[in-house]
C-alpha positions as a printed NumPy array, in Angstrom:
array([[ 39.951, -48.787, -42.88 ],
       [ 41.292, -48.905, -39.686],
       [ 41.143, -44.567, -40.092],
       [ 37.379, -44.841, -41.495],
       [ 36.302, -46.89 , -38.302],
       [ 38.159, -44.491, -36.101],
       [ 36.514, -41.519, -37.125],
       [ 33.   , -43.232, -37.704],
       [ 33.787, -43.647, -34.016],
       [ 34.41 , -40.667, -33.386],
       [ 30.831, -38.577, -35.23 ],
       [ 28.945, -41.137, -32.984],
       [ 30.578, -40.443, -29.718],
       [ 30.147, -36.495, -30.659],
       [ 26.433, -36.972, -31.71 ],
       [ 25.557, -38.282, -28.339],
       [ 27.37 , -35.684, -26.258],
       [ 25.323, -33.509, -27.876],
       [ 22.265, -34.755, -27.207],
       [ 22.915, -35.657, -23.517],
       [ 24.376, -32.154, -22.513],
       [ 22.   , -30.201, -20.282],
       [ 20.141, -26.715, -21.674],
       [ 19.534, -23.854, -19.931],
       [ 16.174, -23.391, -19.089],
       [ 16.046, -20.847, -16.453],
       [ 14.766, -21.121, -13.152],
       [ 11.539, -23.761, -12.492],
       [  8.051, -22.319, -11.719],
       [  7.814, -23.011,  -7.856],
       [ 11.53 , -22.603,  -7.643],
       [ 11.29 , -20.371,  -5.651],
       [ 13.569, -18.157,  -7.957],
       [ 12.002, -14.636,  -7.622],
       [ 13.327, -11.395,  -9.018],
       [ 13.599,  -7.832,  -7.464],
       [ 11.229,  -6.708, -10.107],
       [  9.003,  -8.688,  -9.465],
       [  8.839,  -8.577,  -5.937],
       [  8.619,  -5.231,  -5.896],
       [  4.964,  -4.438,  -5.539],
       [  5.12 ,  -0.334,  -5.483],
       [  6.83 ,  -0.593,  -8.493],
       [  5.54 ,  -3.041, -10.946],
       [  1.686,  -3.532,  -9.617],
       [  0.745,   0.411,  -8.784],
       [  0.348,   3.108, -10.805],
       [  0.743,   6.503,  -8.78 ],
       [  0.427,   9.847,  -9.865],
       [  3.155,  12.899,  -9.185],
       [  2.675,  13.851,  -5.655],
       [  2.412,  10.138,  -4.026],
       [  3.841,   7.826,  -2.426],
       [  3.354,   4.926,   0.071],
       [  4.991,   4.54 ,   3.367],
       [  5.52 ,   0.672,   4.641],
       [  3.797,  -0.053,   7.663],
       [  2.848,  -3.238,   9.644],
       [ -0.372,  -2.088,   8.431],
       [  0.297,  -2.322,   4.917],
       [  0.988,   0.383,   2.234],
       [ -0.106,   4.048,   4.111],
       [ -0.844,   6.333,   1.099],
       [  1.691,  10.066,   1.314],
       [  0.13 ,  12.467,  -0.292],
       [  1.575,  16.128,  -1.367],
       [  1.17 ,  18.722,  -4.127],
       [  3.026,  17.552,  -7.037],
       [  3.973,  21.625,  -7.904],
       [  5.399,  21.823,  -4.35 ],
       [  8.911,  21.711,  -3.429],
       [ 10.196,  22.552,  -0.35 ],
       [ 14.252,  21.909,  -1.294],
       [ 15.916,  19.903,  -4.181],
       [ 15.229,  16.091,  -3.722],
       [ 12.943,  16.678,  -1.133],
       [  8.925,  16.467,  -1.088],
       [  6.468,  19.907,  -0.631],
       [  3.723,  20.665,   0.917],
       [  1.67 ,  17.778,   2.217],
       [ -2.261,  16.635,   1.662],
       [ -3.948,  15.59 ,   4.554],
       [ -7.365,  14.873,   6.009],
       [ -7.009,  16.221,   9.401],
       [ -9.776,  17.011,  11.805],
       [-10.85 ,  20.001,  14.131],
       [-10.781,  18.662,  17.9  ],
       [-13.256,  16.384,  18.712],
       [-15.714,  16.435,  15.744],
       [-15.602,  15.874,  11.894],
       [-14.457,  18.574,  10.321],
       [-11.937,  18.27 ,   8.226],
       [ -9.199,  21.091,   8.237],
       [ -5.964,  21.604,   5.92 ],
       [ -5.584,  20.847,   2.402],
       [ -8.152,  18.37 ,   3.158],
       [-10.087,  18.479,  -0.905],
       [ -6.907,  17.981,  -2.417],
       [ -5.658,  14.532,  -0.685],
       [ -9.361,  13.171,  -1.304],
       [ -8.999,  13.989,  -4.988],
       [ -5.563,  12.482,  -5.019],
       [ -6.872,   9.542,  -3.138],
       [-10.228,   9.64 ,  -5.848],
       [ -7.512,   9.861,  -8.919],
       [ -5.288,   6.795,  -7.592],
       [ -8.489,   4.649,  -7.206],
       [ -9.446,   5.578, -11.014],
       [ -5.552,   4.65 , -12.078],
       [ -5.497,   1.614, -10.832],
       [ -8.862,  -0.521, -11.002],
       [ -8.238,  -3.769,  -9.086],
       [ -7.006,  -1.459,  -6.309],
       [ -9.352,  -0.942,  -2.719],
       [ -8.545,   1.524,  -0.443],
       [ -9.054,   1.174,   3.001],
       [-10.227,   4.26 ,   4.488],
       [ -9.274,   4.502,   8.235],
       [-10.464,   6.844,  11.213],
       [ -7.569,   7.727,  13.673],
       [ -8.008,  10.36 ,  17.304],
       [ -5.62 ,  11.864,  19.533],
       [ -5.713,  10.477,  23.205],
       [ -7.644,  13.431,  24.661],
       [-10.579,  11.747,  26.036],
       [-11.507,   8.289,  27.181],
       [-10.089,   5.438,  24.802],
       [-13.585,   4.194,  23.587],
       [-15.675,   7.671,  22.807],
       [-12.193,   8.534,  20.621],
       [-13.128,   5.187,  19.012],
       [-16.796,   6.253,  18.001],
       [-15.062,   9.651,  17.348],
       [-12.588,   7.935,  14.601],
       [-15.564,   5.635,  13.293],
       [-17.548,   8.891,  12.541],
       [-14.405,  10.355,  10.589],
       [-13.944,   7.582,   8.708],
       [-17.648,   7.442,   7.597],
       [-17.044,  10.945,   6.865],
       [-13.939,  10.548,   4.738],
       [-15.215,   7.362,   2.799],
       [-18.711,   9.597,   1.993],
       [-16.558,  11.827,   0.375],
       [-14.477,   9.953,  -1.912],
       [-17.947,   8.361,  -2.886],
       [-19.473,  11.831,  -3.422],
       [-16.577,  12.281,  -6.224],
       [-17.971,   9.17 ,  -8.155],
       [-16.387,   6.213,  -6.702],
       [-17.745,   3.23 ,  -6.493],
       [-18.224,   1.512,  -2.521],
       [-16.775,  -1.203,  -3.619],
       [-13.134,   0.084,  -4.459],
       [-13.712,   1.181,  -0.352],
       [-13.038,  -0.342,   2.813],
       [-13.68 ,   1.284,   6.07 ],
       [-12.086,   0.653,  10.043],
       [-11.35 ,   2.869,  12.95 ],
       [ -8.128,   2.596,  15.74 ],
       [ -9.588,   5.567,  18.   ],
       [ -6.227,   6.837,  19.312],
       [ -4.776,   3.212,  19.272],
       [ -2.19 ,   4.234,  16.716],
       [ -0.588,   7.631,  17.88 ],
       [  2.144,   7.2  ,  14.659],
       [  2.576,  11.536,  14.392],
       [  4.458,  13.828,  17.115],
       [  1.099,  16.236,  17.907],
       [ -2.113,  15.527,  19.179],
       [ -3.581,  17.262,  16.401],
       [ -1.961,  15.435,  13.54 ],
       [ -3.539,  12.274,  14.834],
       [ -7.035,  13.681,  14.149],
       [ -6.918,  12.47 ,  11.19 ],
       [ -7.481,   9.671,   8.097],
       [ -5.858,   7.487,   6.728],
       [ -5.752,   5.86 ,   3.404],
       [ -4.067,   2.018,   3.015],
       [ -3.393,   0.744,  -0.182],
       [ -5.272,  -2.917,  -0.416],
       [ -3.614,  -4.673,  -3.609],
       [ -5.032,  -8.072,  -3.087],
       [ -6.318, -10.885,  -0.443],
       [ -2.586, -11.05 ,   0.787],
       [ -2.911,  -6.737,   1.929],
       [ -6.592,  -7.17 ,   3.235],
       [ -5.156, -10.235,   5.252],
       [ -2.261,  -8.599,   6.755],
       [ -4.446,  -5.405,   7.371],
       [ -6.792,  -7.628,   9.509],
       [ -4.189,  -9.518,  11.217],
       [ -2.831,  -6.153,  12.502],
       [ -5.971,  -5.218,  13.522],
       [ -6.533,  -8.039,  15.744],
       [ -3.534,  -6.931,  18.276],
       [ -5.072,  -3.616,  18.681],
       [ -6.917,  -2.89 ,  22.004],
       [ -9.224,  -0.078,  21.33 ],
       [ -9.951,   0.65 ,  24.502],
       [ -6.547,   1.201,  25.909],
       [ -5.678,   4.407,  27.03 ],
       [ -2.425,   5.933,  25.873],
       [  0.108,   8.022,  28.356]])
């Protein structure tokens, strides 16, 4: 009789222990746990064609465009597609058509993405004049992409004049850049950066 009682007690204890054991449910929502993949917008949230990549900058993701068929060396990108301008005007030079076409393709591949069309200039001339020149360059690039069939709701535009001398030569800074805006956080980041830029300050 005692053996039967002991066996019954052991069975009851085992059942209670199983019910009270913790169950692995994974990370809780809002607990601050995020995977590396979930944080990688470039890989997860953006569909880029061959020849396109992004360069992270304080103002956001700047598109870097290349000829997908051209390779300068194994493992290296080939010739660059860029929208550059002649001195003191809005006439595009170089591989600007190919660059615009790639931007058009990126917009088509990413229905929820907008592009900030950004005009820039070299430091030749007074800063206020260069700012107005960069505005005209931004307008020129914006209108070109619209003519390719892009809705204007997919585009934004801004200009920095000579305030962002990111490239080593004067000619390279006479350009339009294209910044990926994936969400409102990206737009806020860009606008917050723009507020810190003095477009009237002369560059040395």
